[in-house]
Structures are given as structure tokens and as C-alpha cells.
N, CA, C and O atoms as a Maestro MAE file, in Angstrom:
{
 s_m_m2io_version
 :::
 2.0.0
}

f_m_ct {
 s_m_title
 :::
 protein
 m_atom[324] {
  # First column is atom index #
  i_m_mmod_type
  r_m_x_coord
  r_m_y_coord
  r_m_z_coord
  i_m_residue_number
  s_m_chain_name
  s_m_pdb_residue_name
  s_m_pdb_atom_name
  i_m_atomic_number
  :::
  1 25 163.286 -45.690 -25.930 1 A "MET " " N  " 7
  2 3 164.346 -44.853 -26.404 1 A "MET " " CA " 6
  3 2 165.421 -45.737 -27.007 1 A "MET " " C  " 6
  4 15 165.811 -46.735 -26.402 1 A "MET " " O  " 8
  5 25 165.901 -45.388 -28.181 2 A "ASP " " N  " 7
  6 3 166.925 -46.163 -28.857 2 A "ASP " " CA " 6
  7 2 168.291 -45.535 -28.638 2 A "ASP " " C  " 6
  8 15 168.423 -44.313 -28.561 2 A "ASP " " O  " 8
  9 25 169.298 -46.380 -28.540 3 A "THR " " N  " 7
  10 3 170.674 -45.898 -28.467 3 A "THR " " CA " 6
  11 2 171.508 -46.701 -29.434 3 A "THR " " C  " 6
  12 15 171.177 -47.842 -29.755 3 A "THR " " O  " 8
  13 25 172.587 -46.109 -29.899 4 A "ASP " " N  " 7
  14 3 173.498 -46.811 -30.791 4 A "ASP " " CA " 6
  15 2 174.517 -47.577 -29.963 4 A "ASP " " C  " 6
  16 15 175.151 -47.012 -29.072 4 A "ASP " " O  " 8
  17 25 174.672 -48.847 -30.253 5 A "THR " " N  " 7
  18 3 175.621 -49.698 -29.560 5 A "THR " " CA " 6
  19 2 176.575 -50.301 -30.588 5 A "THR " " C  " 6
  20 15 176.126 -50.974 -31.515 5 A "THR " " O  " 8
  21 25 177.901 -50.072 -30.441 6 A "PRO " " N  " 7
  22 3 178.818 -50.662 -31.420 6 A "PRO " " CA " 6
  23 2 178.868 -52.172 -31.275 6 A "PRO " " C  " 6
  24 15 178.874 -52.704 -30.165 6 A "PRO " " O  " 8
  25 25 178.903 -52.868 -32.433 7 A "ARG " " N  " 7
  26 3 179.032 -54.329 -32.460 7 A "ARG " " CA " 6
  27 2 180.014 -54.691 -33.550 7 A "ARG " " C  " 6
  28 15 180.203 -53.932 -34.501 7 A "ARG " " O  " 8
  29 25 180.629 -55.828 -33.421 8 A "ARG " " N  " 7
  30 3 181.548 -56.322 -34.457 8 A "ARG " " CA " 6
  31 2 180.753 -56.912 -35.603 8 A "ARG " " C  " 6
  32 15 179.849 -57.721 -35.397 8 A "ARG " " O  " 8
  33 25 181.099 -56.500 -36.815 9 A "GLY " " N  " 7
  34 3 180.459 -57.029 -38.008 9 A "GLY " " CA " 6
  35 2 181.071 -58.370 -38.383 9 A "GLY " " C  " 6
  36 15 181.993 -58.821 -37.704 9 A "GLY " " O  " 8
  37 25 180.592 -59.026 -39.442 10 A "PRO " " N  " 7
  38 3 181.080 -60.348 -39.837 10 A "PRO " " CA " 6
  39 2 182.534 -60.328 -40.299 10 A "PRO " " C  " 6
  40 15 183.183 -61.374 -40.318 10 A "PRO " " O  " 8
  41 25 183.055 -59.167 -40.670 11 A "HIS " " N  " 7
  42 3 184.439 -59.076 -41.143 11 A "HIS " " CA " 6
  43 2 185.336 -58.366 -40.142 11 A "HIS " " C  " 6
  44 15 186.418 -57.903 -40.503 11 A "HIS " " O  " 8
  45 25 184.905 -58.275 -38.901 12 A "GLY " " N  " 7
  46 3 185.726 -57.692 -37.849 12 A "GLY " " CA " 6
  47 2 185.547 -56.199 -37.647 12 A "GLY " " C  " 6
  48 15 186.018 -55.656 -36.648 12 A "GLY " " O  " 8
  49 25 184.876 -55.521 -38.574 13 A "GLY " " N  " 7
  50 3 184.647 -54.088 -38.424 13 A "GLY " " CA " 6
  51 2 183.576 -53.814 -37.385 13 A "GLY " " C  " 6
  52 15 182.791 -54.697 -37.040 13 A "GLY " " O  " 8
  53 25 183.549 -52.602 -36.893 14 A "VAL " " N  " 7
  54 3 182.536 -52.224 -35.905 14 A "VAL " " CA " 6
  55 2 181.324 -51.676 -36.647 14 A "VAL " " C  " 6
  56 15 181.461 -50.831 -37.531 14 A "VAL " " O  " 8
  57 25 180.156 -52.151 -36.290 15 A "ARG " " N  " 7
  58 3 178.921 -51.613 -36.857 15 A "ARG " " CA " 6
  59 2 178.013 -51.223 -35.697 15 A "ARG " " C  " 6
  60 15 178.202 -51.684 -34.572 15 A "ARG " " O  " 8
  61 25 177.053 -50.394 -35.968 16 A "LYS " " N  " 7
  62 3 176.130 -49.948 -34.924 16 A "LYS " " CA " 6
  63 2 174.818 -50.704 -35.032 16 A "LYS " " C  " 6
  64 15 174.322 -50.973 -36.127 16 A "LYS " " O  " 8
  65 25 174.272 -51.038 -33.884 17 A "SER " " N  " 7
  66 3 172.951 -51.663 -33.866 17 A "SER " " CA " 6
  67 2 172.080 -50.886 -32.898 17 A "SER " " C  " 6
  68 15 172.587 -50.194 -32.014 17 A "SER " " O  " 8
  69 25 170.782 -50.997 -33.061 18 A "ARG " " N  " 7
  70 3 169.840 -50.293 -32.205 18 A "ARG " " CA " 6
  71 2 169.435 -51.193 -31.047 18 A "ARG " " C  " 6
  72 15 169.106 -52.362 -31.248 18 A "ARG " " O  " 8
  73 25 169.457 -50.646 -29.833 19 A "THR " " N  " 7
  74 3 168.989 -51.379 -28.655 19 A "THR " " CA " 6
  75 2 167.912 -50.555 -27.979 19 A "THR " " C  " 6
  76 15 167.883 -49.331 -28.104 19 A "THR " " O  " 8
  77 25 167.039 -51.219 -27.272 20 A "ARG " " N  " 7
  78 3 165.954 -50.554 -26.562 20 A "ARG " " CA " 6
  79 2 166.326 -50.395 -25.106 20 A "ARG " " C  " 6
  80 15 166.814 -51.329 -24.469 20 A "ARG " " O  " 8
  81 25 166.088 -49.192 -24.579 21 A "GLN " " N  " 7
  82 3 166.256 -48.964 -23.153 21 A "GLN " " CA " 6
  83 2 164.884 -49.057 -22.500 21 A "GLN " " C  " 6
  84 15 163.861 -48.822 -23.142 21 A "GLN " " O  " 8
  85 25 164.876 -49.401 -21.225 22 A "ALA " " N  " 7
  86 3 163.618 -49.496 -20.495 22 A "ALA " " CA " 6
  87 2 162.955 -48.126 -20.424 22 A "ALA " " C  " 6
  88 15 163.636 -47.104 -20.349 22 A "ALA " " O  " 8
  89 25 161.637 -48.107 -20.446 23 A "ALA " " N  " 7
  90 3 160.894 -46.861 -20.313 23 A "ALA " " CA " 6
  91 2 161.140 -46.274 -18.925 23 A "ALA " " C  " 6
  92 15 161.337 -47.021 -17.967 23 A "ALA " " O  " 8
  93 25 161.132 -44.946 -18.804 24 A "PRO " " N  " 7
  94 3 161.345 -44.338 -17.493 24 A "PRO " " CA " 6
  95 2 160.255 -44.755 -16.516 24 A "PRO " " C  " 6
  96 15 159.099 -44.941 -16.894 24 A "PRO " " O  " 8
  97 25 160.636 -44.896 -15.281 25 A "ALA " " N  " 7
  98 3 159.690 -45.303 -14.245 25 A "ALA " " CA " 6
  99 2 158.685 -44.183 -13.981 25 A "ALA " " C  " 6
  100 15 158.994 -43.005 -14.155 25 A "ALA " " O  " 8
  101 25 157.493 -44.562 -13.563 26 A "VAL " " N  " 7
  102 3 156.474 -43.591 -13.185 26 A "VAL " " CA " 6
  103 2 156.936 -42.919 -11.897 26 A "VAL " " C  " 6
  104 15 157.319 -43.611 -10.953 26 A "VAL " " O  " 8
  105 25 156.911 -41.589 -11.834 27 A "PRO " " N  " 7
  106 3 157.404 -40.915 -10.626 27 A "PRO " " CA " 6
  107 2 156.528 -41.202 -9.416 27 A "PRO " " C  " 6
  108 15 155.313 -41.369 -9.532 27 A "PRO " " O  " 8
  109 25 157.166 -41.256 -8.256 28 A "ALA " " N  " 7
  110 3 156.446 -41.423 -6.988 28 A "ALA " " CA " 6
  111 2 156.175 -40.030 -6.432 28 A "ALA " " C  " 6
  112 15 157.109 -39.312 -6.073 28 A "ALA " " O  " 8
  113 25 154.923 -39.649 -6.361 29 A "TRP " " N  " 7
  114 3 154.540 -38.314 -5.909 29 A "TRP " " CA " 6
  115 2 154.406 -38.277 -4.398 29 A "TRP " " C  " 6
  116 15 153.902 -39.221 -3.789 29 A "TRP " " O  " 8
  117 25 154.861 -37.175 -3.787 30 A "SER " " N  " 7
  118 3 154.798 -36.997 -2.329 30 A "SER " " CA " 6
  119 2 154.171 -35.650 -2.006 30 A "SER " " C  " 6
  120 15 154.334 -34.678 -2.744 30 A "SER " " O  " 8
  121 25 153.452 -35.611 -0.889 31 A "THR " " N  " 7
  122 3 152.874 -34.378 -0.376 31 A "THR " " CA " 6
  123 2 153.409 -34.176 1.029 31 A "THR " " C  " 6
  124 15 153.555 -35.142 1.777 31 A "THR " " O  " 8
  125 25 153.698 -32.958 1.394 32 A "SER " " N  " 7
  126 3 154.202 -32.658 2.731 32 A "SER " " CA " 6
  127 2 153.171 -33.043 3.786 32 A "SER " " C  " 6
  128 15 151.971 -32.864 3.576 32 A "SER " " O  " 8
  129 25 153.624 -33.565 4.905 33 A "SER " " N  " 7
  130 3 152.712 -33.887 6.005 33 A "SER " " CA " 6
  131 2 152.128 -32.616 6.617 33 A "SER " " C  " 6
  132 15 151.103 -32.674 7.296 33 A "SER " " O  " 8
  133 25 152.764 -31.473 6.387 34 A "HIS " " N  " 7
  134 3 152.263 -30.196 6.903 34 A "HIS " " CA " 6
  135 2 151.073 -29.687 6.110 34 A "HIS " " C  " 6
  136 15 150.412 -28.743 6.544 34 A "HIS " " O  " 8
  137 25 150.784 -30.272 4.976 35 A "SER " " N  " 7
  138 3 149.700 -29.784 4.120 35 A "SER " " CA " 6
  139 2 148.446 -30.643 4.204 35 A "SER " " C  " 6
  140 15 147.576 -30.534 3.341 35 A "SER " " O  " 8
  141 25 148.330 -31.489 5.215 36 A "ALA " " N  " 7
  142 3 147.206 -32.421 5.319 36 A "ALA " " CA " 6
  143 2 145.854 -31.722 5.363 36 A "ALA " " C  " 6
  144 15 144.900 -32.211 4.757 36 A "ALA " " O  " 8
  145 25 145.739 -30.600 6.056 37 A "ALA " " N  " 7
  146 3 144.453 -29.919 6.180 37 A "ALA " " CA " 6
  147 2 144.270 -28.816 5.144 37 A "ALA " " C  " 6
  148 15 143.205 -28.202 5.081 37 A "ALA " " O  " 8
  149 25 145.271 -28.561 4.350 38 A "GLU " " N  " 7
  150 3 145.227 -27.492 3.358 38 A "GLU " " CA " 6
  151 2 144.510 -27.952 2.090 38 A "GLU " " C  " 6
  152 15 144.502 -29.138 1.760 38 A "GLU " " O  " 8
  153 25 143.915 -27.002 1.395 39 A "THR " " N  " 7
  154 3 143.286 -27.325 0.116 39 A "THR " " CA " 6
  155 2 144.139 -26.868 -1.059 39 A "THR " " C  " 6
  156 15 143.884 -27.272 -2.194 39 A "THR " " O  " 8
  157 25 145.139 -26.041 -0.812 40 A "SER " " N  " 7
  158 3 146.019 -25.577 -1.888 40 A "SER " " CA " 6
  159 2 147.417 -26.140 -1.665 40 A "SER " " C  " 6
  160 15 148.279 -25.486 -1.078 40 A "SER " " O  " 8
  161 25 147.624 -27.351 -2.138 41 A "CYS " " N  " 7
  162 3 148.879 -28.062 -1.917 41 A "CYS " " CA " 6
  163 2 149.511 -28.432 -3.255 41 A "CYS " " C  " 6
  164 15 148.848 -28.485 -4.291 41 A "CYS " " O  " 8
  165 25 150.791 -28.681 -3.195 42 A "VAL " " N  " 7
  166 3 151.479 -29.230 -4.351 42 A "VAL " " CA " 6
  167 2 152.093 -30.562 -3.965 42 A "VAL " " C  " 6
  168 15 152.326 -30.839 -2.788 42 A "VAL " " O  " 8
  169 25 152.347 -31.367 -4.958 43 A "GLU " " N  " 7
  170 3 153.031 -32.638 -4.773 43 A "GLU " " CA " 6
  171 2 154.333 -32.578 -5.555 43 A "GLU " " C  " 6
  172 15 154.428 -31.880 -6.565 43 A "GLU " " O  " 8
  173 25 155.336 -33.312 -5.085 44 A "VAL " " N  " 7
  174 3 156.619 -33.352 -5.781 44 A "VAL " " CA " 6
  175 2 157.002 -34.795 -6.059 44 A "VAL " " C  " 6
  176 15 156.660 -35.705 -5.304 44 A "VAL " " O  " 8
  177 25 157.720 -34.983 -7.159 45 A "ALA " " N  " 7
  178 3 158.289 -36.283 -7.513 45 A "ALA " " CA " 6
  179 2 159.749 -36.023 -7.866 45 A "ALA " " C  " 6
  180 15 160.048 -35.243 -8.771 45 A "ALA " " O  " 8
  181 25 160.647 -36.674 -7.153 46 A "VAL " " N  " 7
  182 3 162.077 -36.435 -7.315 46 A "VAL " " CA " 6
  183 2 162.714 -37.597 -8.063 46 A "VAL " " C  " 6
  184 15 162.522 -38.760 -7.708 46 A "VAL " " O  " 8
  185 25 163.475 -37.267 -9.106 47 A "SER " " N  " 7
  186 3 164.253 -38.277 -9.821 47 A "SER " " CA " 6
  187 2 165.713 -37.828 -9.812 47 A "SER " " C  " 6
  188 15 166.050 -36.825 -9.182 47 A "SER " " O  " 8
  189 25 166.558 -38.547 -10.491 48 A "ALA " " N  " 7
  190 3 167.986 -38.247 -10.487 48 A "ALA " " CA " 6
  191 2 168.296 -36.872 -11.067 48 A "ALA " " C  " 6
  192 15 169.236 -36.214 -10.619 48 A "ALA " " O  " 8
  193 25 167.519 -36.426 -12.060 49 A "ARG " " N  " 7
  194 3 167.845 -35.162 -12.728 49 A "ARG " " CA " 6
  195 2 166.796 -34.071 -12.597 49 A "ARG " " C  " 6
  196 15 167.098 -32.895 -12.800 49 A "ARG " " O  " 8
  197 25 165.561 -34.447 -12.257 50 A "VAL " " N  " 7
  198 3 164.461 -33.481 -12.294 50 A "VAL " " CA " 6
  199 2 163.585 -33.615 -11.051 50 A "VAL " " C  " 6
  200 15 163.350 -34.718 -10.557 50 A "VAL " " O  " 8
  201 25 163.108 -32.476 -10.556 51 A "VAL " " N  " 7
  202 3 162.068 -32.452 -9.526 51 A "VAL " " CA " 6
  203 2 160.805 -31.972 -10.226 51 A "VAL " " C  " 6
  204 15 160.773 -30.880 -10.792 51 A "VAL " " O  " 8
  205 25 159.769 -32.796 -10.180 52 A "ARG " " N  " 7
  206 3 158.500 -32.449 -10.819 52 A "ARG " " CA " 6
  207 2 157.530 -31.959 -9.747 52 A "ARG " " C  " 6
  208 15 157.488 -32.498 -8.641 52 A "ARG " " O  " 8
  209 25 156.745 -30.924 -10.088 53 A "VAL " " N  " 7
  210 3 155.800 -30.323 -9.161 53 A "VAL " " CA " 6
  211 2 154.447 -30.271 -9.848 53 A "VAL " " C  " 6
  212 15 154.352 -29.900 -11.018 53 A "VAL " " O  " 8
  213 25 153.381 -30.649 -9.108 54 A "ARG " " N  " 7
  214 3 152.029 -30.559 -9.655 54 A "ARG " " CA " 6
  215 2 151.056 -30.141 -8.562 54 A "ARG " " C  " 6
  216 15 151.349 -30.263 -7.372 54 A "ARG " " O  " 8
  217 25 149.911 -29.655 -8.973 55 A "ASP " " N  " 7
  218 3 148.841 -29.257 -8.066 55 A "ASP " " CA " 6
  219 2 148.125 -30.519 -7.594 55 A "ASP " " C  " 6
  220 15 147.639 -31.301 -8.412 55 A "ASP " " O  " 8
  221 25 148.058 -30.717 -6.286 56 A "SER " " N  " 7
  222 3 147.446 -31.955 -5.782 56 A "SER " " CA " 6
  223 2 145.937 -31.995 -6.027 56 A "SER " " C  " 6
  224 15 145.347 -33.076 -6.032 56 A "SER " " O  " 8
  225 25 145.308 -30.847 -6.228 57 A "ALA " " N  " 7
  226 3 143.882 -30.820 -6.511 57 A "ALA " " CA " 6
  227 2 143.589 -31.116 -7.979 57 A "ALA " " C  " 6
  228 15 142.465 -31.475 -8.331 57 A "ALA " " O  " 8
  229 25 144.603 -30.965 -8.839 58 A "HIS " " N  " 7
  230 3 144.442 -31.189 -10.280 58 A "HIS " " CA " 6
  231 2 145.578 -32.079 -10.779 58 A "HIS " " C  " 6
  232 15 146.413 -31.636 -11.568 58 A "HIS " " O  " 8
  233 25 145.612 -33.302 -10.333 59 A "ARG " " N  " 7
  234 3 146.718 -34.219 -10.633 59 A "ARG " " CA " 6
  235 2 146.875 -34.527 -12.114 59 A "ARG " " C  " 6
  236 15 147.969 -34.882 -12.553 59 A "ARG " " O  " 8
  237 25 145.831 -34.401 -12.874 60 A "GLU " " N  " 7
  238 3 145.916 -34.674 -14.311 60 A "GLU " " CA " 6
  239 2 146.360 -33.440 -15.094 60 A "GLU " " C  " 6
  240 15 146.535 -33.506 -16.311 60 A "GLU " " O  " 8
  241 25 146.541 -32.324 -14.407 61 A "GLY " " N  " 7
  242 3 146.924 -31.073 -15.060 61 A "GLY " " CA " 6
  243 2 148.404 -30.996 -15.358 61 A "GLY " " C  " 6
  244 15 149.103 -32.008 -15.405 61 A "GLY " " O  " 8
  245 25 148.862 -29.785 -15.556 62 A "ALA " " N  " 7
  246 3 150.251 -29.526 -15.936 62 A "ALA " " CA " 6
  247 2 151.228 -29.920 -14.827 62 A "ALA " " C  " 6
  248 15 150.898 -29.892 -13.641 62 A "ALA " " O  " 8
  249 25 152.434 -30.285 -15.250 63 A "VAL " " N  " 7
  250 3 153.515 -30.633 -14.330 63 A "VAL " " CA " 6
  251 2 154.696 -29.728 -14.658 63 A "VAL " " C  " 6
  252 15 155.083 -29.586 -15.818 63 A "VAL " " O  " 8
  253 25 155.259 -29.119 -13.623 64 A "LEU " " N  " 7
  254 3 156.438 -28.274 -13.772 64 A "LEU " " CA " 6
  255 2 157.664 -29.113 -13.450 64 A "LEU " " C  " 6
  256 15 157.741 -29.708 -12.375 64 A "LEU " " O  " 8
  257 25 158.621 -29.168 -14.363 65 A "GLY " " N  " 7
  258 3 159.861 -29.911 -14.139 65 A "GLY " " CA " 6
  259 2 161.005 -28.947 -13.916 65 A "GLY " " C  " 6
  260 15 161.226 -28.045 -14.724 65 A "GLY " " O  " 8
  261 25 161.734 -29.129 -12.826 66 A "LEU " " N  " 7
  262 3 162.848 -28.246 -12.474 66 A "LEU " " CA " 6
  263 2 164.128 -29.049 -12.272 66 A "LEU " " C  " 6
  264 15 164.107 -30.130 -11.682 66 A "LEU " " O  " 8
  265 25 165.234 -28.515 -12.764 67 A "ALA " " N  " 7
  266 3 166.535 -29.107 -12.449 67 A "ALA " " CA " 6
  267 2 166.793 -28.886 -10.959 67 A "ALA " " C  " 6
  268 15 166.243 -27.963 -10.358 67 A "ALA " " O  " 8
  269 25 167.625 -29.732 -10.373 68 A "ALA " " N  " 7
  270 3 167.872 -29.673 -8.925 68 A "ALA " " CA " 6
  271 2 168.258 -28.274 -8.438 68 A "ALA " " C  " 6
  272 15 167.690 -27.820 -7.445 68 A "ALA " " O  " 8
  273 25 169.196 -27.561 -9.085 69 A "PRO " " N  " 7
  274 3 169.550 -26.226 -8.591 69 A "PRO " " CA " 6
  275 2 168.367 -25.246 -8.621 69 A "PRO " " C  " 6
  276 15 168.236 -24.409 -7.728 69 A "PRO " " O  " 8
  277 25 167.520 -25.345 -9.631 70 A "ALA " " N  " 7
  278 3 166.345 -24.471 -9.701 70 A "ALA " " CA " 6
  279 2 165.356 -24.803 -8.589 70 A "ALA " " C  " 6
  280 15 164.737 -23.902 -8.023 70 A "ALA " " O  " 8
  281 25 165.202 -26.079 -8.273 71 A "TRP " " N  " 7
  282 3 164.316 -26.499 -7.188 71 A "TRP " " CA " 6
  283 2 164.817 -25.947 -5.854 71 A "TRP " " C  " 6
  284 15 164.032 -25.421 -5.064 71 A "TRP " " O  " 8
  285 25 166.115 -26.064 -5.602 72 A "VAL " " N  " 7
  286 3 166.695 -25.534 -4.349 72 A "VAL " " CA " 6
  287 2 166.447 -24.037 -4.249 72 A "VAL " " C  " 6
  288 15 166.072 -23.542 -3.186 72 A "VAL " " O  " 8
  289 25 166.653 -23.308 -5.346 73 A "ALA " " N  " 7
  290 3 166.429 -21.858 -5.344 73 A "ALA " " CA " 6
  291 2 164.977 -21.530 -5.076 73 A "ALA " " C  " 6
  292 15 164.691 -20.589 -4.334 73 A "ALA " " O  " 8
  293 25 164.046 -22.277 -5.659 74 A "LEU " " N  " 7
  294 3 162.625 -22.058 -5.440 74 A "LEU " " CA " 6
  295 2 162.251 -22.276 -3.978 74 A "LEU " " C  " 6
  296 15 161.547 -21.456 -3.389 74 A "LEU " " O  " 8
  297 25 162.716 -23.371 -3.394 75 A "VAL " " N  " 7
  298 3 162.383 -23.672 -1.994 75 A "VAL " " CA " 6
  299 2 162.980 -22.616 -1.065 75 A "VAL " " C  " 6
  300 15 162.317 -22.176 -0.125 75 A "VAL " " O  " 8
  301 25 164.201 -22.212 -1.312 76 A "ARG " " N  " 7
  302 3 164.834 -21.173 -0.477 76 A "ARG " " CA " 6
  303 2 164.046 -19.856 -0.570 76 A "ARG " " C  " 6
  304 15 163.818 -19.183 0.435 76 A "ARG " " O  " 8
  305 25 163.643 -19.510 -1.774 77 A "SER " " N  " 7
  306 3 162.888 -18.283 -1.972 77 A "SER " " CA " 6
  307 2 161.546 -18.348 -1.259 77 A "SER " " C  " 6
  308 15 161.138 -17.380 -0.617 77 A "SER " " O  " 8
  309 25 160.856 -19.478 -1.364 78 A "ALA " " N  " 7
  310 3 159.565 -19.651 -0.720 78 A "ALA " " CA " 6
  311 2 159.678 -19.614 0.806 78 A "ALA " " C  " 6
  312 15 158.763 -19.169 1.499 78 A "ALA " " O  " 8
  313 25 160.829 -20.094 1.316 79 A "ALA " " N  " 7
  314 3 161.048 -20.112 2.765 79 A "ALA " " CA " 6
  315 2 161.533 -18.760 3.288 79 A "ALA " " C  " 6
  316 15 161.709 -18.570 4.491 79 A "ALA " " O  " 8
  317 25 161.745 -17.831 2.364 80 A "GLY " " N  " 7
  318 3 162.171 -16.500 2.783 80 A "GLY " " CA " 6
  319 2 163.671 -16.351 2.945 80 A "GLY " " C  " 6
  320 15 164.144 -15.391 3.554 80 A "GLY " " O  " 8
  321 25 164.415 -17.294 2.403 81 A "GLY " " N  " 7
  322 3 165.866 -17.205 2.574 81 A "GLY " " CA " 6
  323 2 166.530 -17.140 1.293 81 A "GLY " " C  " 6
  324 15 167.757 -17.061 1.237 81 A "GLY " " O  " 8
  :::
 }
 m_bond[323] {
  # First column is bond index #
  i_m_from
  i_m_to
  i_m_order
  :::
  1 1 2 1
  2 2 3 1
  3 3 4 2
  4 3 5 1
  5 5 6 1
  6 6 7 1
  7 7 8 2
  8 7 9 1
  9 9 10 1
  10 10 11 1
  11 11 12 2
  12 11 13 1
  13 13 14 1
  14 14 15 1
  15 15 16 2
  16 15 17 1
  17 17 18 1
  18 18 19 1
  19 19 20 2
  20 19 21 1
  21 21 22 1
  22 22 23 1
  23 23 24 2
  24 23 25 1
  25 25 26 1
  26 26 27 1
  27 27 28 2
  28 27 29 1
  29 29 30 1
  30 30 31 1
  31 31 32 2
  32 31 33 1
  33 33 34 1
  34 34 35 1
  35 35 36 2
  36 35 37 1
  37 37 38 1
  38 38 39 1
  39 39 40 2
  40 39 41 1
  41 41 42 1
  42 42 43 1
  43 43 44 2
  44 43 45 1
  45 45 46 1
  46 46 47 1
  47 47 48 2
  48 47 49 1
  49 49 50 1
  50 50 51 1
  51 51 52 2
  52 51 53 1
  53 53 54 1
  54 54 55 1
  55 55 56 2
  56 55 57 1
  57 57 58 1
  58 58 59 1
  59 59 60 2
  60 59 61 1
  61 61 62 1
  62 62 63 1
  63 63 64 2
  64 63 65 1
  65 65 66 1
  66 66 67 1
  67 67 68 2
  68 67 69 1
  69 69 70 1
  70 70 71 1
  71 71 72 2
  72 71 73 1
  73 73 74 1
  74 74 75 1
  75 75 76 2
  76 75 77 1
  77 77 78 1
  78 78 79 1
  79 79 80 2
  80 79 81 1
  81 81 82 1
  82 82 83 1
  83 83 84 2
  84 83 85 1
  85 85 86 1
  86 86 87 1
  87 87 88 2
  88 87 89 1
  89 89 90 1
  90 90 91 1
  91 91 92 2
  92 91 93 1
  93 93 94 1
  94 94 95 1
  95 95 96 2
  96 95 97 1
  97 97 98 1
  98 98 99 1
  99 99 100 2
  100 99 101 1
  101 101 102 1
  102 102 103 1
  103 103 104 2
  104 103 105 1
  105 105 106 1
  106 106 107 1
  107 107 108 2
  108 107 109 1
  109 109 110 1
  110 110 111 1
  111 111 112 2
  112 111 113 1
  113 113 114 1
  114 114 115 1
  115 115 116 2
  116 115 117 1
  117 117 118 1
  118 118 119 1
  119 119 120 2
  120 119 121 1
  121 121 122 1
  122 122 123 1
  123 123 124 2
  124 123 125 1
  125 125 126 1
  126 126 127 1
  127 127 128 2
  128 127 129 1
  129 129 130 1
  130 130 131 1
  131 131 132 2
  132 131 133 1
  133 133 134 1
  134 134 135 1
  135 135 136 2
  136 135 137 1
  137 137 138 1
  138 138 139 1
  139 139 140 2
  140 139 141 1
  141 141 142 1
  142 142 143 1
  143 143 144 2
  144 143 145 1
  145 145 146 1
  146 146 147 1
  147 147 148 2
  148 147 149 1
  149 149 150 1
  150 150 151 1
  151 151 152 2
  152 151 153 1
  153 153 154 1
  154 154 155 1
  155 155 156 2
  156 155 157 1
  157 157 158 1
  158 158 159 1
  159 159 160 2
  160 159 161 1
  161 161 162 1
  162 162 163 1
  163 163 164 2
  164 163 165 1
  165 165 166 1
  166 166 167 1
  167 167 168 2
  168 167 169 1
  169 169 170 1
  170 170 171 1
  171 171 172 2
  172 171 173 1
  173 173 174 1
  174 174 175 1
  175 175 176 2
  176 175 177 1
  177 177 178 1
  178 178 179 1
  179 179 180 2
  180 179 181 1
  181 181 182 1
  182 182 183 1
  183 183 184 2
  184 183 185 1
  185 185 186 1
  186 186 187 1
  187 187 188 2
  188 187 189 1
  189 189 190 1
  190 190 191 1
  191 191 192 2
  192 191 193 1
  193 193 194 1
  194 194 195 1
  195 195 196 2
  196 195 197 1
  197 197 198 1
  198 198 199 1
  199 199 200 2
  200 199 201 1
  201 201 202 1
  202 202 203 1
  203 203 204 2
  204 203 205 1
  205 205 206 1
  206 206 207 1
  207 207 208 2
  208 207 209 1
  209 209 210 1
  210 210 211 1
  211 211 212 2
  212 211 213 1
  213 213 214 1
  214 214 215 1
  215 215 216 2
  216 215 217 1
  217 217 218 1
  218 218 219 1
  219 219 220 2
  220 219 221 1
  221 221 222 1
  222 222 223 1
  223 223 224 2
  224 223 225 1
  225 225 226 1
  226 226 227 1
  227 227 228 2
  228 227 229 1
  229 229 230 1
  230 230 231 1
  231 231 232 2
  232 231 233 1
  233 233 234 1
  234 234 235 1
  235 235 236 2
  236 235 237 1
  237 237 238 1
  238 238 239 1
  239 239 240 2
  240 239 241 1
  241 241 242 1
  242 242 243 1
  243 243 244 2
  244 243 245 1
  245 245 246 1
  246 246 247 1
  247 247 248 2
  248 247 249 1
  249 249 250 1
  250 250 251 1
  251 251 252 2
  252 251 253 1
  253 253 254 1
  254 254 255 1
  255 255 256 2
  256 255 257 1
  257 257 258 1
  258 258 259 1
  259 259 260 2
  260 259 261 1
  261 261 262 1
  262 262 263 1
  263 263 264 2
  264 263 265 1
  265 265 266 1
  266 266 267 1
  267 267 268 2
  268 267 269 1
  269 269 270 1
  270 270 271 1
  271 271 272 2
  272 271 273 1
  273 273 274 1
  274 274 275 1
  275 275 276 2
  276 275 277 1
  277 277 278 1
  278 278 279 1
  279 279 280 2
  280 279 281 1
  281 281 282 1
  282 282 283 1
  283 283 284 2
  284 283 285 1
  285 285 286 1
  286 286 287 1
  287 287 288 2
  288 287 289 1
  289 289 290 1
  290 290 291 1
  291 291 292 2
  292 291 293 1
  293 293 294 1
  294 294 295 1
  295 295 296 2
  296 295 297 1
  297 297 298 1
  298 298 299 1
  299 299 300 2
  300 299 301 1
  301 301 302 1
  302 302 303 1
  303 303 304 2
  304 303 305 1
  305 305 306 1
  306 306 307 1
  307 307 308 2
  308 307 309 1
  309 309 310 1
  310 310 311 1
  311 311 312 2
  312 311 313 1
  313 313 314 1
  314 314 315 1
  315 315 316 2
  316 315 317 1
  317 317 318 1
  318 318 319 1
  319 319 320 2
  320 319 321 1
  321 321 322 1
  322 322 323 1
  323 323 324 2
  :::
 }
}
């Protein structure tokens, strides 16, 4: 990902240059310890801005990304509260 970074030009003016940011880290996926014997489980990967959810039986399949407030609402709803 590129970002614009201001730099001083040869005559003192500010110019923009392109810098590279590090690629995002691969998410660390977790499965609940309560789902060890289950065949229909999901895994979650939590980052600073997004909670990702995937089917543990189909790890190469689709991934659902939720903002933190949406994740909290989903878990509360699933827990019946």
C-alpha cells in the first residue's frame, strides 16, 4: 500500500513522495475450545478493526469481515441476549 509522505524539495518547497507500508499480517485464526467435538464450527481472527469469521470445515472458502460493534451484536444475538 502506498501513502503520500511530504518531503522537502531541493528549493525548500514541500513535495510528496511515495513510500511502501508493510503488508498486513496474516490473521491468527482461533476456534472455541467448546467446539472440539463439533463438526459445524467457525473460526475467528481478530485484528484492530475487523473480526473475520470462517467455516472451519471449509477454510479456503468465504470469510465474513465484521466491524467490532457488529461482531458484539452478532455474539449477543447468538447467545440469546
